[in-house]
VMD Tcl script that draws the C-alpha trace (Angstrom):
set ca {
  {-1.10 -6.60 15.82}
  {0.41 -4.39 12.80}
  {-1.71 -1.93 11.55}
  {0.26 -0.39 8.72}
  {-1.51 -1.66 5.55}
  {1.79 -0.40 3.58}
  {4.06 -2.71 5.23}
  {6.13 -5.00 2.91}
  {6.26 -8.58 3.54}
  {9.44 -10.13 1.85}
  {8.22 -13.76 0.34}
  {10.24 -16.37 1.90}
  {12.62 -18.22 -0.80}
  {10.94 -21.42 -2.24}
  {11.97 -24.48 -1.41}
  {11.50 -27.89 0.34}
  {9.97 -27.48 4.13}
  {12.13 -29.51 5.77}
  {16.13 -30.03 5.08}
  {16.37 -32.82 2.46}
  {19.30 -34.67 4.19}
  {20.53 -34.15 7.95}
  {22.34 -30.81 8.51}
  {23.85 -29.60 11.79}
  {24.33 -25.86 12.14}
  {26.23 -24.27 15.49}
  {24.78 -20.67 15.94}
  {27.17 -18.41 18.18}
  {25.62 -15.91 20.57}
  {22.17 -16.50 22.17}
  {20.92 -12.92 21.79}
  {17.78 -11.54 19.52}
  {19.92 -12.17 16.25}
  {21.11 -15.81 17.59}
  {17.58 -16.86 19.16}
  {16.14 -16.05 15.84}
  {18.60 -17.73 13.17}
  {18.04 -20.89 15.54}
  {14.38 -20.44 15.41}
  {14.49 -20.48 11.51}
  {16.63 -23.43 11.27}
  {15.57 -25.51 13.60}
  {11.93 -25.06 12.38}
  {13.34 -26.57 8.83}
  {14.34 -29.46 10.52}
  {18.17 -28.12 10.93}
  {20.07 -29.77 14.20}
  {21.11 -26.82 15.73}
  {23.67 -26.21 18.34}
  {23.29 -22.91 20.46}
  {26.22 -21.23 22.00}
  {25.70 -18.37 24.77}
  {28.59 -17.27 26.82}
  {26.50 -15.71 29.54}
  {24.20 -18.08 31.75}
  {21.44 -15.91 30.35}
  {19.64 -15.95 26.81}
  {18.79 -12.28 25.02}
  {21.54 -10.86 24.73}
  {21.81 -7.19 25.61}
  {17.96 -7.82 26.24}
  {18.46 -10.75 28.63}
  {18.08 -10.32 32.53}
  {19.21 -12.04 35.32}
  {18.76 -12.00 39.28}
  {20.20 -10.58 42.19}
  {20.16 -10.22 45.83}
  {19.27 -6.76 47.69}
  {20.94 -6.55 51.11}
  {16.85 -6.89 52.51}
  {17.48 -10.45 51.26}
  {14.78 -9.71 48.65}
  {15.90 -11.75 45.09}
  {15.10 -9.37 42.31}
  {15.47 -8.87 38.57}
  {18.24 -6.82 37.04}
  {18.96 -6.45 33.02}
  {20.72 -3.57 31.18}
  {17.80 -1.28 30.75}
  {14.44 -1.52 29.28}
  {13.52 -2.13 25.75}
  {10.81 -0.67 24.00}
  {8.96 -3.28 21.50}
  {7.75 -0.98 18.88}
  {4.44 -2.16 16.88}
  {6.61 -1.73 14.02}
  {9.52 -4.41 14.59}
  {7.56 -7.14 12.57}
  {10.61 -9.59 12.39}
  {11.01 -9.52 16.47}
  {7.67 -10.12 17.00}
  {7.23 -13.02 14.88}
  {9.64 -14.51 16.90}
  {8.20 -13.61 20.09}
  {4.52 -14.95 18.23}
  {5.67 -18.25 17.77}
  {6.51 -18.94 21.42}
  {3.62 -17.44 22.67}
  {5.19 -14.16 24.55}
  {2.83 -11.75 25.47}
  {3.71 -7.67 25.37}
  {1.52 -4.83 26.95}
  {0.67 -1.37 25.71}
  {2.24 1.39 27.31}
  {0.46 4.51 27.09}
  {2.63 7.10 26.80}
  {6.37 8.49 26.59}
  {6.44 12.04 27.38}
  {9.90 13.99 26.65}
  {11.01 16.37 28.82}
  {13.81 18.79 28.03}
  {15.36 21.60 30.16}
  {13.20 24.22 30.10}
  {10.38 21.95 31.77}
  {8.71 21.48 28.33}
  {7.36 17.91 27.81}
  {5.72 16.85 24.66}
  {3.98 13.44 24.28}
  {2.84 10.95 21.92}
  {-0.50 10.04 23.52}
  {-3.50 10.81 21.25}
  {-1.52 12.11 17.75}
  {-2.67 10.26 14.60}
  {-0.79 7.23 13.98}
  {-0.78 7.77 10.05}
  {2.06 10.22 8.23}
  {1.64 13.01 7.63}
  {-0.83 13.39 9.87}
  {1.53 12.23 12.90}
  {3.77 14.74 12.26}
  {1.63 17.27 12.16}
  {-0.56 16.36 15.23}
  {2.53 16.16 17.10}
  {4.12 19.99 15.99}
  {0.90 21.58 16.45}
  {0.44 20.68 19.64}
  {4.52 20.33 20.95}
  {5.31 23.39 23.18}
  {8.67 23.06 21.43}
  {7.93 23.14 17.66}
  {6.68 27.00 17.76}
  {5.74 28.50 14.31}
  {8.50 30.66 14.49}
  {10.78 27.84 14.63}
  {9.50 25.70 12.02}
  {9.25 29.10 9.41}
  {13.44 28.44 9.53}
  {13.33 24.99 8.78}
  {15.40 24.49 5.36}
  {12.67 22.69 3.26}
  {15.07 21.73 0.75}
  {17.17 19.99 2.73}
  {14.51 18.48 4.85}
  {13.10 16.65 1.97}
  {15.49 13.93 2.52}
  {13.36 12.91 5.39}
  {10.48 12.14 3.43}
  {12.42 9.69 0.46}
  {14.02 7.32 2.46}
  {15.12 4.60 0.22}
  {17.94 1.97 1.65}
  {20.72 1.91 0.59}
  {20.12 5.17 -1.81}
  {19.98 7.20 1.66}
  {23.11 6.29 3.06}
  {24.31 6.81 -0.46}
  {23.47 10.64 0.04}
  {23.85 10.95 3.82}
  {26.17 8.48 5.21}
  {29.06 10.69 4.89}
  {27.38 13.30 7.07}
  {27.13 13.40 10.79}
  {23.99 13.87 12.73}
  {24.80 17.39 14.31}
  {25.71 18.89 10.96}
  {22.45 17.52 9.34}
  {20.12 18.66 11.69}
  {22.33 22.07 11.66}
  {21.73 22.09 7.91}
  {18.15 21.28 8.13}
  {18.01 24.36 10.65}
  {16.01 22.03 12.68}
  {14.81 24.31 15.44}
  {17.32 24.16 18.56}
  {14.43 23.97 20.99}
  {13.21 20.77 19.33}
  {16.21 18.90 18.54}
  {16.12 16.81 22.11}
  {13.26 15.26 20.24}
  {14.88 14.68 16.83}
  {18.54 13.93 18.47}
  {17.66 12.29 21.73}
  {14.83 9.90 21.29}
  {15.82 8.56 17.48}
  {19.11 9.26 17.53}
  {20.70 8.60 21.16}
  {19.03 5.28 20.65}
  {22.50 4.42 19.34}
  {24.50 5.34 22.47}
  {26.65 8.01 20.38}
  {27.01 11.63 20.10}
  {25.34 13.65 17.31}
  {28.92 14.45 15.68}
  {29.63 10.47 15.53}
  {26.40 9.15 14.10}
  {25.93 8.73 10.54}
  {23.04 11.04 9.52}
  {21.94 8.32 7.15}
  {20.97 6.17 10.48}
  {19.16 9.25 11.60}
  {17.07 9.54 8.29}
  {16.32 5.91 8.24}
  {14.97 6.25 11.88}
  {12.47 8.78 11.10}
  {11.30 7.04 8.52}
  {10.89 3.50 10.42}
  {9.51 5.07 13.92}
  {7.54 8.13 12.50}
  {7.45 9.62 8.88}
  {7.52 6.15 7.06}
  {5.13 4.10 9.04}
  {1.83 4.17 10.60}
  {2.30 1.79 13.38}
  {3.04 4.89 15.77}
  {5.42 6.00 18.51}
  {4.17 4.09 20.92}
  {5.32 1.01 21.86}
  {4.57 -2.28 24.08}
  {6.59 -3.86 26.88}
  {6.78 -7.19 28.40}
  {5.09 -7.97 31.64}
  {7.53 -10.27 32.80}
  {11.27 -9.17 33.87}
  {13.92 -9.80 31.33}
  {15.41 -13.02 33.24}
  {12.18 -14.56 32.40}
  {11.23 -12.78 28.95}
  {13.05 -15.32 27.08}
  {12.53 -18.55 28.65}
  {9.08 -19.45 26.18}
  {11.58 -18.92 23.10}
  {13.88 -21.31 24.50}
  {11.52 -23.71 25.85}
  {10.04 -23.79 21.89}
  {14.08 -24.32 20.97}
  {14.25 -27.60 22.83}
  {10.91 -28.65 21.90}
  {12.18 -28.33 18.20}
  {15.46 -30.13 18.75}
  {17.85 -27.39 19.60}
  {20.86 -28.20 21.84}
  {21.38 -25.08 24.51}
  {24.87 -24.47 25.57}
  {24.39 -21.62 28.22}
  {27.29 -20.09 29.54}
  {29.56 -22.02 26.86}
  {31.81 -19.51 24.96}
  {33.25 -20.22 21.37}
  {36.80 -20.23 21.38}
  {37.85 -20.73 17.67}
  {35.76 -21.86 14.68}
  {37.87 -24.03 12.17}
  {37.11 -24.31 8.46}
  {35.16 -26.65 7.50}
  {33.52 -26.65 10.33}
  {34.63 -27.22 13.61}
  {33.70 -25.27 17.00}
  {35.59 -25.28 19.90}
  {34.77 -24.28 23.45}
  {36.96 -24.30 26.20}
  {36.38 -28.23 26.70}
  {34.65 -29.69 23.81}
  {34.38 -29.39 20.11}
  {31.89 -29.48 18.05}
  {31.49 -30.60 14.30}
  {28.81 -28.54 12.23}
  {27.93 -28.30 8.50}
  {27.38 -24.47 8.77}
  {27.64 -21.67 11.16}
  {26.22 -18.25 12.24}
  {28.17 -15.96 14.03}
  {25.25 -13.86 15.89}
  {27.61 -11.84 18.29}
  {28.08 -8.19 19.60}
  {31.10 -6.45 18.08}
  {33.55 -6.71 20.33}
  {32.69 -10.80 20.70}
  {32.48 -10.92 16.71}
  {36.09 -9.41 16.58}
  {37.83 -11.69 18.96}
  {36.26 -14.47 17.60}
  {37.05 -13.87 14.17}
  {40.44 -12.81 14.93}
  {41.20 -16.40 16.67}
  {39.93 -18.36 13.91}
  {41.60 -19.01 10.72}
  {38.45 -18.22 8.78}
  {38.14 -16.08 5.53}
  {40.00 -13.75 2.75}
  {42.47 -11.18 4.34}
  {40.24 -8.26 3.41}
  {37.26 -10.19 5.06}
  {38.84 -10.15 8.76}
  {40.17 -6.71 8.33}
  {36.67 -5.73 7.76}
  {35.52 -7.27 10.94}
  {38.82 -6.18 12.71}
  {37.86 -2.43 11.97}
  {33.89 -2.05 13.09}
  {33.60 0.07 16.29}
  {31.61 0.34 19.41}
  {30.09 2.91 20.67}
  {30.50 4.71 23.69}
  {29.98 3.52 27.21}
  {26.26 3.75 28.56}
  {25.44 3.12 32.68}
  {22.51 1.83 33.45}
  {21.42 2.43 37.34}
  {18.59 0.91 39.03}
  {17.62 1.99 42.64}
  {15.06 -0.26 44.87}
  {13.51 3.04 46.89}
  {12.08 2.47 49.92}
  {9.32 4.87 49.23}
  {6.79 5.16 46.00}
  {7.30 7.97 43.90}
  {4.45 9.80 42.71}
  {1.31 8.33 41.50}
  {1.14 10.47 38.30}
  {4.60 9.57 37.34}
  {5.04 7.67 33.68}
  {6.53 4.11 33.49}
  {8.99 5.73 30.80}
  {10.02 9.43 30.92}
  {12.83 10.44 27.85}
  {15.07 13.76 28.66}
  {16.70 16.02 26.51}
  {18.86 18.51 27.35}
  {20.04 17.08 30.57}
  {23.06 15.15 31.02}
  {23.56 12.93 31.04}
  {20.10 11.35 31.84}
  {18.22 10.40 29.09}
  {15.75 8.38 30.58}
  {13.76 7.82 33.56}
  {12.11 4.20 34.24}
  {9.44 3.11 36.68}
  {9.68 -0.67 36.68}
  {6.99 -1.08 39.13}
  {4.22 0.40 36.43}
  {5.16 -2.20 34.11}
  {7.22 -5.03 35.60}
  {5.53 -7.90 37.62}
  {8.39 -8.57 39.76}
  {9.09 -5.10 40.41}
  {5.54 -4.46 41.14}
  {5.62 -7.03 43.68}
  {8.23 -5.87 45.52}
  {7.04 -2.43 45.58}
  {3.95 -3.55 46.50}
  {5.36 -6.10 49.60}
  {7.85 -3.06 50.78}
  {5.68 0.31 50.03}
  {8.77 1.32 48.11}
  {9.73 2.04 44.58}
  {12.00 0.67 41.86}
  {13.79 3.40 39.63}
  {15.98 3.21 36.71}
  {18.19 5.53 35.16}
  {19.69 5.59 31.51}
  {22.66 8.05 30.66}
  {23.79 6.67 27.09}
  {27.55 7.71 25.36}
  {28.82 8.37 28.81}
  {32.24 9.29 29.45}
  {33.02 8.52 33.22}
  {31.08 6.12 35.17}
  {31.62 7.03 38.81}
  {30.81 10.66 37.59}
  {27.80 9.52 35.59}
  {26.28 7.86 38.51}
  {26.20 10.56 40.92}
  {25.00 12.79 38.33}
  {22.51 10.85 37.53}
  {21.00 10.34 40.94}
  {20.96 14.36 41.46}
  {19.15 14.68 38.37}
  {16.25 11.89 39.39}
  {16.09 14.26 42.63}
  {15.32 17.24 40.59}
  {13.28 15.49 38.54}
  {11.15 13.50 40.91}
  {11.60 15.50 44.09}
  {9.75 13.32 45.93}
  {13.08 10.75 46.01}
  {15.05 12.94 47.87}
  {14.04 11.84 51.12}
  {13.91 8.30 50.04}
  {16.16 5.71 51.05}
  {17.72 3.23 48.87}
  {17.27 -0.21 49.46}
  {19.39 -1.30 46.72}
  {21.68 -0.18 44.00}
  {22.87 -1.89 40.69}
  {24.80 -0.65 37.96}
  {25.52 -1.60 34.35}
  {28.41 -0.28 32.52}
  {28.81 -1.10 29.07}
  {30.31 -0.54 25.80}
  {29.47 -3.34 23.38}
  {26.97 -1.49 21.25}
  {28.01 -0.84 17.60}
  {28.98 2.71 16.51}
  {27.37 3.97 13.46}
  {29.72 6.62 12.36}
  {29.70 8.62 9.13}
  {31.37 7.04 6.26}
  {30.79 3.44 7.73}
  {27.69 1.77 6.56}
  {29.10 0.14 2.90}
  {32.33 -0.98 5.32}
  {29.90 -2.76 7.73}
  {29.87 -7.04 7.19}
  {26.37 -8.16 5.32}
  {24.74 -11.41 6.43}
  {26.47 -13.49 3.05}
  {30.75 -13.70 4.00}
  {33.35 -15.01 1.54}
  {33.31 -18.20 3.49}
  {30.60 -20.97 2.42}
  {28.42 -22.03 4.94}
  {29.30 -19.04 7.42}
  {26.97 -16.29 7.75}
  {26.71 -13.04 9.99}
  {23.72 -11.81 12.21}
  {23.14 -8.99 14.71}
  {21.95 -4.96 14.94}
  {25.72 -4.65 13.52}
  {25.55 -6.53 10.69}
  {24.42 -4.41 7.28}
  {21.18 -5.22 5.64}
  {19.71 -3.15 2.72}
  {16.57 -2.93 4.84}
  {14.54 0.21 6.43}
  {15.35 -1.93 10.19}
  {17.44 -1.09 13.73}
  {17.89 -1.94 16.37}
  {16.28 -4.88 17.91}
  {14.80 -5.34 14.57}
  {17.44 -5.51 12.72}
  {19.05 -7.96 14.73}
  {15.79 -10.36 14.07}
  {15.77 -9.50 10.58}
  {19.14 -10.60 9.97}
  {18.40 -13.67 12.31}
  {15.79 -14.42 9.71}
  {17.75 -13.66 6.53}
  {21.04 -15.75 8.06}
  {18.96 -18.61 8.40}
  {17.28 -17.70 4.72}
  {20.83 -18.10 3.43}
  {21.97 -21.15 4.50}
  {18.30 -22.62 4.00}
  {18.47 -21.79 0.44}
  {22.04 -23.60 -0.24}
  {20.21 -26.54 0.93}
  {17.41 -26.14 -1.35}
  {14.99 -25.61 1.26}
  {12.10 -23.02 1.94}
  {13.07 -19.67 4.11}
  {11.00 -17.52 6.02}
  {9.35 -14.38 4.87}
  {10.67 -10.48 6.81}
  {8.60 -7.36 6.82}
  {9.54 -3.96 7.06}
  {8.14 -0.87 7.40}
  {7.59 1.07 3.50}
  {10.95 0.60 1.66}
  {10.63 4.44 0.45}
  {8.78 7.53 1.68}
  {5.01 7.09 1.54}
  {4.35 10.00 -0.43}
  {5.03 10.25 -4.23}
  {4.98 14.08 -4.79}
  {7.34 14.58 -2.07}
  {9.64 12.14 -2.91}
  {9.89 13.54 -6.32}
  {10.57 17.27 -4.90}
  {13.39 15.40 -3.16}
  {14.80 13.81 -6.15}
  {15.18 17.05 -7.47}
  {17.61 18.46 -5.00}
}
mol new
graphics top color blue
foreach p $ca { graphics top sphere $p radius 0.5 }
foreach p [lrange $ca 0 end-1] q [lrange $ca 1 end] { graphics top cylinder $p $q radius 0.2 }
display resetview
């Protein structure tokens, strides 16, 4: 439930409650953006074909099952995802299908010196959340805070989109933090929590993205930095959403890759073609580049814009099924800073019902290790295990019953100087729109919430062209919360 009274609701475009005449839309991509767009269109009476090349739904937040050596059938995914309370547009999708989330009591942060920071018990409302966190933190020392360049730091309290990108997008996150003179010992909080969510090194991440992240999660929102997670594993999380889509008349095509789209539109798969009045491309960057390259759509400038979109470095998720439990006081999630290549340890049986059942049956535990912006898979996998043994020593004697890895490189890269070269929802091709977390939208959203937001907006774009009402979207405040600080920032 949202609690920030300053959240901003953008009203839906007006129009008829349902499309005045039959319309058929092909939505390509069954991740968050595609599921959202399909929902938004189907609710207005549009006939939707939803295509997904994988056999499962949810995209990068999807899951599947695997069988361990002991015969157990267990879930696997690409890693945990935090459903923050300021993810209003993603929660609108989940809420329509009755998907329940449960709160996580804390998300501690461990640095290389053994210091642990926590978000539990700090105020939710800015600026008291920042003051409370800094005063209680062992890494934010008074001497370190005195060195902060307050003039430069004011840019963090005057975040506006796209103006913040105009000011900061040419700079990288590492240089930005250095210019602010952010305390070295506390940089794992500023970078690892906010910045490494984009799977990039600080030198390859836009400072504007970092500033917007601060605004979205901390300085601009009163929802807090604690989050919720689904009780069910990811391979069943999206079932209520797809069940509802079927009820709305959507035709689902799992395991069906779209190979080409002809103008007009005709959507081709390996064994069939589908006519459509409009198309939503809700694809990850590599798949979007490939499909646009294979399709005679759009002018050369737009096609080049799509082709130049980059992906972030690879990341590794290693999930271990152990024959003994981790200590009872271990939290469900632990973020780490300064302990490469490890970025996160998750104890799945603390929150995932399926993992909890496996652990209860075997007396073991299910632990997941994340390495963002990794370089070498084999080396990274070994180092992750070594880090686990050092941080949770009780795992050193555990036998690994099951071991699964996911090595992927398909997340968008938000490099310095690229914001205004990202493709927006609208395209030069009438009836063709984009959605996804790599799509530009001039709102303070990121990650999963950007995917959901662009899904609603892509559908709204099509619906508006047919004289049909769209759907509202909601965001955290669209500028800094404090007028005096905003005024000071504009003087810099």
